[in-house]
KELO-311001 format. One record per residue: x, y, z of N, C-alpha, C in turn; residue number from 1. Coordinates in Angstrom, 3 decimals. Layout:
N
<n_u->X; n_v->Y; n_w->Z; ca_u->X; ca_v->Y; ca_w->Z; c_u->X; c_v->Y; c_w->Z; nr->NUM>
...
% end
This chain:
113
<n_u->56.318; n_v->8.522; n_w->11.262; ca_u->54.910; ca_v->8.706; ca_w->11.196; c_u->54.248; c_v->7.332; c_w->11.163; nr->1>
<n_u->53.255; n_v->7.139; n_w->11.998; ca_u->52.536; ca_v->5.865; ca_w->12.076; c_u->51.328; c_v->5.906; c_w->11.150; nr->2>
<n_u->50.978; n_v->4.764; n_w->10.627; ca_u->49.780; ca_v->4.684; ca_w->9.794; c_u->48.980; c_v->3.464; c_w->10.219; nr->3>
<n_u->47.741; n_v->3.448; n_w->9.867; ca_u->46.872; ca_v->2.329; ca_w->10.222; c_u->45.589; c_v->2.405; c_w->9.410; nr->4>
<n_u->44.777; n_v->1.443; n_w->9.601; ca_u->43.483; ca_v->1.431; ca_w->8.912; c_u->42.467; c_v->0.732; c_w->9.804; nr->5>
<n_u->41.256; n_v->0.934; n_w->9.488; ca_u->40.207; ca_v->0.226; ca_w->10.204; c_u->39.088; c_v->-0.086; c_w->9.223; nr->6>
<n_u->38.292; n_v->-1.065; n_w->9.562; ca_u->37.179; ca_v->-1.508; ca_w->8.715; c_u->35.879; c_v->-1.208; c_w->9.454; nr->7>
<n_u->35.000; n_v->-0.478; n_w->8.798; ca_u->33.715; ca_v->-0.131; ca_w->9.388; c_u->32.626; c_v->-0.740; c_w->8.521; nr->8>
<n_u->31.728; n_v->-1.484; n_w->9.148; ca_u->30.627; ca_v->-2.087; ca_w->8.420; c_u->29.326; c_v->-1.746; c_w->9.129; nr->9>
<n_u->28.360; n_v->-1.278; n_w->8.376; ca_u->27.057; ca_v->-0.939; ca_w->8.918; c_u->25.996; c_v->-1.814; c_w->8.278; nr->10>
<n_u->25.013; n_v->-2.161; n_w->9.048; ca_u->23.880; ca_v->-2.900; ca_w->8.530; c_u->22.637; c_v->-2.064; c_w->8.766; nr->11>
<n_u->21.953; n_v->-1.746; n_w->7.685; ca_u->20.714; ca_v->-0.974; ca_w->7.768; c_u->19.555; c_v->-1.966; c_w->7.711; nr->12>
<n_u->18.703; n_v->-1.958; n_w->8.715; ca_u->17.587; ca_v->-2.911; ca_w->8.697; c_u->16.582; c_v->-2.555; c_w->7.598; nr->13>
<n_u->15.942; n_v->-3.581; n_w->7.065; ca_u->14.893; ca_v->-3.386; ca_w->6.080; c_u->13.642; c_v->-2.929; c_w->6.812; nr->14>
<n_u->13.094; n_v->-1.799; n_w->6.389; ca_u->11.898; ca_v->-1.244; ca_w->7.021; c_u->10.898; c_v->-0.872; c_w->5.932; nr->15>
<n_u->9.714; n_v->-1.444; n_w->6.021; ca_u->8.622; ca_v->-1.092; ca_w->5.116; c_u->7.376; c_v->-0.883; c_w->5.969; nr->16>
<n_u->6.846; n_v->0.332; n_w->5.964; ca_u->5.658; ca_v->0.633; ca_w->6.752; c_u->4.672; c_v->1.426; c_w->5.910; nr->17>
<n_u->3.417; n_v->1.277; n_w->6.250; ca_u->2.369; ca_v->2.058; ca_w->5.620; c_u->1.432; c_v->2.528; c_w->6.723; nr->18>
<n_u->1.041; n_v->3.788; n_w->6.658; ca_u->0.104; ca_v->4.313; ca_w->7.649; c_u->-1.037; c_v->5.015; c_w->6.914; nr->19>
<n_u->-2.178; n_v->5.061; n_w->7.561; ca_u->-3.388; ca_v->5.612; ca_w->6.948; c_u->-3.883; c_v->6.796; c_w->7.759; nr->20>
<n_u->-4.160; n_v->7.886; n_w->7.060; ca_u->-4.802; ca_v->9.044; ca_w->7.682; c_u->-6.204; c_v->9.117; c_w->7.096; nr->21>
<n_u->-7.177; n_v->8.804; n_w->7.915; ca_u->-8.558; ca_v->8.714; ca_w->7.466; c_u->-9.172; c_v->10.085; c_w->7.221; nr->22>
<n_u->-9.895; n_v->10.191; n_w->6.117; ca_u->-10.662; ca_v->11.389; ca_w->5.775; c_u->-11.719; c_v->10.935; c_w->4.780; nr->23>
<n_u->-12.788; n_v->10.317; n_w->5.254; ca_u->-13.790; ca_v->9.715; ca_w->4.387; c_u->-14.775; c_v->10.770; c_w->3.891; nr->24>
<n_u->-14.978; n_v->10.774; n_w->2.565; ca_u->-15.949; ca_v->11.681; ca_w->1.953; c_u->-16.392; c_v->11.092; c_w->0.620; nr->25>
<n_u->-17.589; n_v->11.484; n_w->0.176; ca_u->-18.087; ca_v->11.037; ca_w->-1.126; c_u->-17.234; c_v->11.661; c_w->-2.221; nr->26>
<n_u->-16.979; n_v->10.855; n_w->-3.287; ca_u->-16.174; ca_v->11.335; ca_w->-4.413; c_u->-16.615; c_v->10.603; c_w->-5.670; nr->27>
<n_u->-17.353; n_v->11.271; n_w->-6.543; ca_u->-17.799; ca_v->10.636; ca_w->-7.785; c_u->-18.695; c_v->9.449; c_w->-7.499; nr->28>
<n_u->-18.348; n_v->8.284; n_w->-8.070; ca_u->-19.126; ca_v->7.058; ca_w->-7.874; c_u->-18.725; c_v->6.304; c_w->-6.614; nr->29>
<n_u->-17.799; n_v->6.815; n_w->-5.847; ca_u->-17.313; ca_v->6.097; ca_w->-4.674; c_u->-17.001; c_v->7.029; c_w->-3.526; nr->30>
<n_u->-15.917; n_v->6.708; n_w->-2.843; ca_u->-15.542; ca_v->7.448; ca_w->-1.648; c_u->-14.044; c_v->7.662; c_w->-1.597; nr->31>
<n_u->-13.668; n_v->8.831; n_w->-1.135; ca_u->-12.276; ca_v->9.116; ca_w->-0.801; c_u->-12.092; c_v->8.612; c_w->0.617; nr->32>
<n_u->-11.071; n_v->7.783; n_w->0.839; ca_u->-10.851; ca_v->7.158; ca_w->2.146; c_u->-9.708; c_v->7.775; c_w->2.932; nr->33>
<n_u->-9.061; n_v->8.793; n_w->2.384; ca_u->-7.942; ca_v->9.421; ca_w->3.082; c_u->-6.651; c_v->9.241; c_w->2.315; nr->34>
<n_u->-5.539; n_v->9.204; n_w->3.043; ca_u->-4.219; ca_v->9.081; ca_w->2.427; c_u->-3.424; c_v->7.956; c_w->3.054; nr->35>
<n_u->-2.592; n_v->7.335; n_w->2.223; ca_u->-1.613; ca_v->6.362; ca_w->2.702; c_u->-0.244; c_v->6.997; c_w->2.641; nr->36>
<n_u->0.542; n_v->6.799; n_w->3.681; ca_u->1.945; ca_v->7.198; ca_w->3.672; c_u->2.753; c_v->5.914; c_w->3.592; nr->37>
<n_u->3.509; n_v->5.772; n_w->2.520; ca_u->4.337; ca_v->4.589; ca_w->2.291; c_u->5.795; c_v->4.931; c_w->2.575; nr->38>
<n_u->6.472; n_v->4.049; n_w->3.292; ca_u->7.912; ca_v->4.177; ca_w->3.517; c_u->8.502; c_v->2.789; c_w->3.372; nr->39>
<n_u->9.441; n_v->2.630; n_w->2.450; ca_u->10.125; ca_v->1.345; ca_w->2.312; c_u->11.536; c_v->1.605; c_w->1.799; nr->40>
<n_u->12.522; n_v->1.062; n_w->2.499; ca_u->13.909; ca_v->1.267; ca_w->2.093; c_u->14.488; c_v->0.041; c_w->1.375; nr->41>
<n_u->13.646; n_v->-0.849; n_w->0.893; ca_u->14.124; ca_v->-2.028; ca_w->0.169; c_u->14.738; c_v->-1.610; c_w->-1.166; nr->42>
<n_u->16.004; n_v->-1.946; n_w->-1.407; ca_u->16.631; ca_v->-1.564; ca_w->-2.675; c_u->15.963; c_v->-2.232; c_w->-3.875; nr->43>
<n_u->15.276; n_v->-3.342; n_w->-3.655; ca_u->14.595; ca_v->-4.053; ca_w->-4.744; c_u->13.144; c_v->-3.615; c_w->-4.913; nr->44>
<n_u->12.693; n_v->-2.696; n_w->-4.082; ca_u->11.337; ca_v->-2.200; ca_w->-4.198; c_u->10.357; c_v->-2.961; c_w->-3.326; nr->45>
<n_u->9.087; n_v->-2.718; n_w->-3.595; ca_u->8.047; ca_v->-3.307; ca_w->-2.764; c_u->6.722; c_v->-3.325; c_w->-3.505; nr->46>
<n_u->5.781; n_v->-4.083; n_w->-2.961; ca_u->4.416; ca_v->-4.126; ca_w->-3.476; c_u->3.487; c_v->-3.576; c_w->-2.405; nr->47>
<n_u->2.491; n_v->-2.783; n_w->-2.834; ca_u->1.424; ca_v->-2.333; ca_w->-1.952; c_u->0.283; c_v->-3.324; c_w->-2.126; nr->48>
<n_u->-0.111; n_v->-3.970; n_w->-1.035; ca_u->-1.120; ca_v->-5.016; ca_w->-1.057; c_u->-2.310; c_v->-4.593; c_w->-0.207; nr->49>
<n_u->-3.517; n_v->-4.872; n_w->-0.684; ca_u->-4.715; ca_v->-4.654; ca_w->0.113; c_u->-5.298; c_v->-6.021; c_w->0.469; nr->50>
<n_u->-5.606; n_v->-6.193; n_w->1.749; ca_u->-6.261; ca_v->-7.404; ca_w->2.248; c_u->-7.649; c_v->-7.029; c_w->2.727; nr->51>
<n_u->-8.598; n_v->-7.936; n_w->2.534; ca_u->-9.988; ca_v->-7.704; ca_w->2.932; c_u->-10.630; c_v->-9.068; c_w->3.180; nr->52>
<n_u->-11.853; n_v->-9.088; n_w->3.667; ca_u->-12.519; ca_v->-10.352; ca_w->3.987; c_u->-12.758; c_v->-11.155; c_w->2.711; nr->53>
<n_u->-12.251; n_v->-12.402; n_w->2.642; ca_u->-12.496; ca_v->-13.239; ca_w->1.463; c_u->-13.998; c_v->-13.393; c_w->1.220; nr->54>
<n_u->-14.389; n_v->-13.342; n_w->-0.046; ca_u->-15.788; ca_v->-13.457; ca_w->-0.411; c_u->-16.509; c_v->-12.126; c_w->-0.460; nr->55>
<n_u->-15.849; n_v->-11.064; n_w->-0.047; ca_u->-16.474; ca_v->-9.735; ca_w->-0.053; c_u->-15.814; c_v->-8.858; c_w->-1.112; nr->56>
<n_u->-16.382; n_v->-7.701; n_w->-1.334; ca_u->-15.828; ca_v->-6.643; ca_w->-2.181; c_u->-15.654; c_v->-7.028; c_w->-3.655; nr->57>
<n_u->-16.284; n_v->-8.115; n_w->-4.099; ca_u->-16.117; ca_v->-8.548; ca_w->-5.491; c_u->-16.608; c_v->-7.458; c_w->-6.444; nr->58>
<n_u->-15.746; n_v->-7.068; n_w->-7.367; ca_u->-16.049; ca_v->-6.036; ca_w->-8.345; c_u->-15.795; c_v->-4.615; c_w->-7.874; nr->59>
<n_u->-15.494; n_v->-4.436; n_w->-6.596; ca_u->-15.173; ca_v->-3.101; ca_w->-6.093; c_u->-13.820; c_v->-2.666; c_w->-6.658; nr->60>
<n_u->-13.649; n_v->-1.372; n_w->-6.806; ca_u->-12.389; ca_v->-0.822; ca_w->-7.299; c_u->-11.720; c_v->-0.064; c_w->-6.167; nr->61>
<n_u->-10.437; n_v->-0.340; n_w->-5.971; ca_u->-9.625; ca_v->0.407; ca_w->-5.015; c_u->-8.545; c_v->1.116; c_w->-5.824; nr->62>
<n_u->-8.435; n_v->2.407; n_w->-5.606; ca_u->-7.415; ca_v->3.197; ca_w->-6.292; c_u->-6.544; c_v->3.883; c_w->-5.252; nr->63>
<n_u->-5.244; n_v->3.762; n_w->-5.443; ca_u->-4.276; ca_v->4.444; ca_w->-4.590; c_u->-3.421; c_v->5.286; c_w->-5.535; nr->64>
<n_u->-3.574; n_v->6.610; n_w->-5.419; ca_u->-2.916; ca_v->7.480; ca_w->-6.390; c_u->-3.461; c_v->7.173; c_w->-7.770; nr->65>
<n_u->-2.595; n_v->6.920; n_w->-8.728; ca_u->-3.001; ca_v->6.604; ca_w->-10.104; c_u->-3.186; c_v->5.112; c_w->-10.343; nr->66>
<n_u->-2.884; n_v->4.288; n_w->-9.365; ca_u->-2.983; ca_v->2.830; ca_w->-9.509; c_u->-4.380; c_v->2.362; c_w->-9.127; nr->67>
<n_u->-4.981; n_v->1.505; n_w->-9.954; ca_u->-6.330; ca_v->0.988; ca_w->-9.692; c_u->-6.325; c_v->-0.531; c_w->-9.788; nr->68>
<n_u->-7.129; n_v->-1.164; n_w->-8.941; ca_u->-7.286; ca_v->-2.605; ca_w->-9.012; c_u->-8.755; c_v->-2.936; c_w->-8.757; nr->69>
<n_u->-9.285; n_v->-3.880; n_w->-9.540; ca_u->-10.637; ca_v->-4.382; ca_w->-9.344; c_u->-10.519; c_v->-5.625; c_w->-8.464; nr->70>
<n_u->-11.194; n_v->-5.621; n_w->-7.335; ca_u->-11.106; ca_v->-6.737; ca_w->-6.397; c_u->-11.931; c_v->-7.921; c_w->-6.897; nr->71>
<n_u->-11.378; n_v->-9.125; n_w->-6.713; ca_u->-12.038; ca_v->-10.329; ca_w->-7.221; c_u->-12.696; c_v->-11.176; c_w->-6.131; nr->72>
<n_u->-12.681; n_v->-10.688; n_w->-4.892; ca_u->-13.288; ca_v->-11.425; ca_w->-3.798; c_u->-12.360; c_v->-12.418; c_w->-3.125; nr->73>
<n_u->-11.105; n_v->-12.506; n_w->-3.572; ca_u->-10.154; ca_v->-13.475; ca_w->-3.016; c_u->-9.673; c_v->-13.106; c_w->-1.617; nr->74>
<n_u->-9.772; n_v->-11.836; n_w->-1.261; ca_u->-9.282; ca_v->-11.372; ca_w->0.034; c_u->-7.928; c_v->-10.699; c_w->-0.017; nr->75>
<n_u->-7.314; n_v->-10.661; n_w->-1.205; ca_u->-5.984; ca_v->-10.056; ca_w->-1.340; c_u->-5.794; c_v->-9.575; c_w->-2.761; nr->76>
<n_u->-5.196; n_v->-8.395; n_w->-2.919; ca_u->-4.884; ca_v->-7.881; ca_w->-4.252; c_u->-3.649; c_v->-6.993; c_w->-4.169; nr->77>
<n_u->-2.800; n_v->-7.078; n_w->-5.182; ca_u->-1.649; ca_v->-6.184; ca_w->-5.302; c_u->-2.135; c_v->-4.926; c_w->-6.015; nr->78>
<n_u->-2.004; n_v->-3.796; n_w->-5.346; ca_u->-2.444; ca_v->-2.521; ca_w->-5.911; c_u->-1.363; c_v->-1.941; c_w->-6.812; nr->79>
<n_u->-0.100; n_v->-2.007; n_w->-6.378; ca_u->0.982; ca_v->-1.446; ca_w->-7.173; c_u->2.306; c_v->-2.084; c_w->-6.783; nr->80>
<n_u->3.268; n_v->-1.933; n_w->-7.667; ca_u->4.649; ca_v->-2.364; ca_w->-7.415; c_u->5.561; c_v->-1.161; c_w->-7.646; nr->81>
<n_u->6.536; n_v->-1.006; n_w->-6.767; ca_u->7.475; ca_v->0.104; ca_w->-6.848; c_u->8.874; c_v->-0.491; c_w->-6.979; nr->82>
<n_u->9.683; n_v->-0.056; n_w->-7.962; ca_u->10.953; ca_v->-0.711; ca_w->-8.252; c_u->12.115; c_v->-0.424; c_w->-7.297; nr->83>
<n_u->11.987; n_v->0.508; n_w->-6.395; ca_u->13.085; ca_v->0.824; ca_w->-5.494; c_u->12.560; c_v->1.413; c_w->-4.203; nr->84>
<n_u->13.452; n_v->1.898; n_w->-3.345; ca_u->13.005; ca_v->2.502; ca_w->-2.085; c_u->12.227; c_v->3.790; c_w->-2.352; nr->85>
<n_u->11.289; n_v->4.088; n_w->-1.452; ca_u->10.488; ca_v->5.285; ca_w->-1.671; c_u->9.759; c_v->5.687; c_w->-0.397; nr->86>
<n_u->9.518; n_v->6.988; n_w->-0.303; ca_u->8.616; ca_v->7.568; ca_w->0.699; c_u->7.609; c_v->8.379; c_w->-0.103; nr->87>
<n_u->6.330; n_v->8.118; n_w->0.107; ca_u->5.334; ca_v->8.909; ca_w->-0.611; c_u->3.974; c_v->8.847; c_w->0.070; nr->88>
<n_u->3.169; n_v->9.864; n_w->-0.216; ca_u->1.784; ca_v->9.944; ca_w->0.247; c_u->0.900; c_v->9.832; c_w->-0.983; nr->89>
<n_u->-0.154; n_v->9.009; n_w->-0.870; ca_u->-1.096; ca_v->8.867; ca_w->-1.988; c_u->-2.519; c_v->8.774; c_w->-1.441; nr->90>
<n_u->-3.464; n_v->9.354; n_w->-2.186; ca_u->-4.866; ca_v->9.295; ca_w->-1.795; c_u->-5.459; c_v->7.936; c_w->-2.135; nr->91>
<n_u->-6.430; n_v->7.511; n_w->-1.311; ca_u->-7.130; ca_v->6.238; ca_w->-1.520; c_u->-8.579; c_v->6.536; c_w->-1.887; nr->92>
<n_u->-9.056; n_v->5.859; n_w->-2.920; ca_u->-10.455; ca_v->5.933; ca_w->-3.329; c_u->-11.003; c_v->4.521; c_w->-3.436; nr->93>
<n_u->-12.286; n_v->4.359; n_w->-3.216; ca_u->-12.938; ca_v->3.063; ca_w->-3.388; c_u->-14.288; c_v->3.281; c_w->-4.049; nr->94>
<n_u->-14.592; n_v->2.423; n_w->-5.035; ca_u->-15.888; ca_v->2.416; ca_w->-5.701; c_u->-16.523; c_v->1.067; c_w->-5.433; nr->95>
<n_u->-17.791; n_v->1.029; n_w->-5.030; ca_u->-18.426; ca_v->-0.243; ca_w->-4.695; c_u->-18.638; c_v->-1.132; c_w->-5.911; nr->96>
<n_u->-18.666; n_v->-2.435; n_w->-5.671; ca_u->-19.025; ca_v->-3.396; ca_w->-6.701; c_u->-20.522; c_v->-3.635; c_w->-6.653; nr->97>
<n_u->-20.992; n_v->-4.705; n_w->-7.298; ca_u->-22.427; ca_v->-5.015; ca_w->-7.356; c_u->-23.030; c_v->-5.223; c_w->-5.968; nr->98>
<n_u->-22.255; n_v->-5.761; n_w->-5.037; ca_u->-22.748; ca_v->-6.015; ca_w->-3.673; c_u->-22.508; c_v->-4.816; c_w->-2.749; nr->99>
<n_u->-22.050; n_v->-3.705; n_w->-3.311; ca_u->-21.742; ca_v->-2.545; ca_w->-2.475; c_u->-20.455; c_v->-2.792; c_w->-1.701; nr->100>
<n_u->-20.345; n_v->-2.155; n_w->-0.567; ca_u->-19.207; ca_v->-2.387; ca_w->0.332; c_u->-19.691; c_v->-3.370; c_w->1.388; nr->101>
<n_u->-19.432; n_v->-4.648; n_w->1.183; ca_u->-19.933; ca_v->-5.671; ca_w->2.086; c_u->-18.912; c_v->-6.095; c_w->3.134; nr->102>
<n_u->-17.930; n_v->-5.261; n_w->3.371; ca_u->-17.028; ca_v->-5.404; ca_w->4.513; c_u->-16.621; c_v->-3.998; c_w->4.927; nr->103>
<n_u->-16.282; n_v->-3.845; n_w->6.187; ca_u->-15.869; ca_v->-2.519; ca_w->6.656; c_u->-14.372; c_v->-2.455; c_w->6.897; nr->104>
<n_u->-13.629; n_v->-3.434; n_w->6.398; ca_u->-12.186; ca_v->-3.462; ca_w->6.656; c_u->-11.386; c_v->-3.659; c_w->5.375; nr->105>
<n_u->-10.484; n_v->-2.734; n_w->5.155; ca_u->-9.443; ca_v->-2.863; ca_w->4.140; c_u->-8.136; c_v->-2.665; c_w->4.864; nr->106>
<n_u->-7.208; n_v->-3.557; n_w->4.674; ca_u->-5.904; ca_v->-3.463; ca_w->5.343; c_u->-4.826; c_v->-3.372; c_w->4.274; nr->107>
<n_u->-4.023; n_v->-2.318; n_w->4.335; ca_u->-2.943; ca_v->-2.124; ca_w->3.384; c_u->-1.609; c_v->-2.509; c_w->4.027; nr->108>
<n_u->-0.781; n_v->-3.220; n_w->3.267; ca_u->0.553; ca_v->-3.634; ca_w->3.715; c_u->1.561; c_v->-3.403; c_w->2.605; nr->109>
<n_u->2.816; n_v->-3.220; n_w->2.993; ca_u->3.910; ca_v->-3.181; ca_w->2.034; c_u->4.691; c_v->-4.475; c_w->2.164; nr->110>
<n_u->4.978; n_v->-5.110; n_w->1.027; ca_u->5.771; ca_v->-6.334; ca_w->1.006; c_u->7.023; c_v->-6.076; c_w->0.207; nr->111>
<n_u->8.175; n_v->-6.163; n_w->0.870; ca_u->9.454; ca_v->-5.918; ca_w->0.213; c_u->9.698; c_v->-6.980; c_w->-0.858; nr->112>
<n_u->10.294; n_v->-6.545; n_w->-1.979; ca_u->10.613; ca_v->-7.473; ca_w->-3.086; c_u->11.931; c_v->-8.141; c_w->-2.832; nr->113>
% end
């Protein structure tokens, strides 16, 4: 009887994506902006980051699911950190700051840890 062995190695690429399904409506003191679908297979987790025009949105609140962040006008804010891989859908809400919504662009990204 013959015997043998073989070595199999697989490499799974790191993939982190976020997509937005728009559904804008008034909600309380702000607006519901729709849903984000997050997908990231990073074993170390990831951060959900919102980018916007620097100098705008100061004091505005962005909430994704249960996570909330007050924007400081810098143009970038970390909304949440997730400790491992995940797929999830979360609603987005925004409340205006003192200057209202002085930009029409919010860009969400996932950054692998």
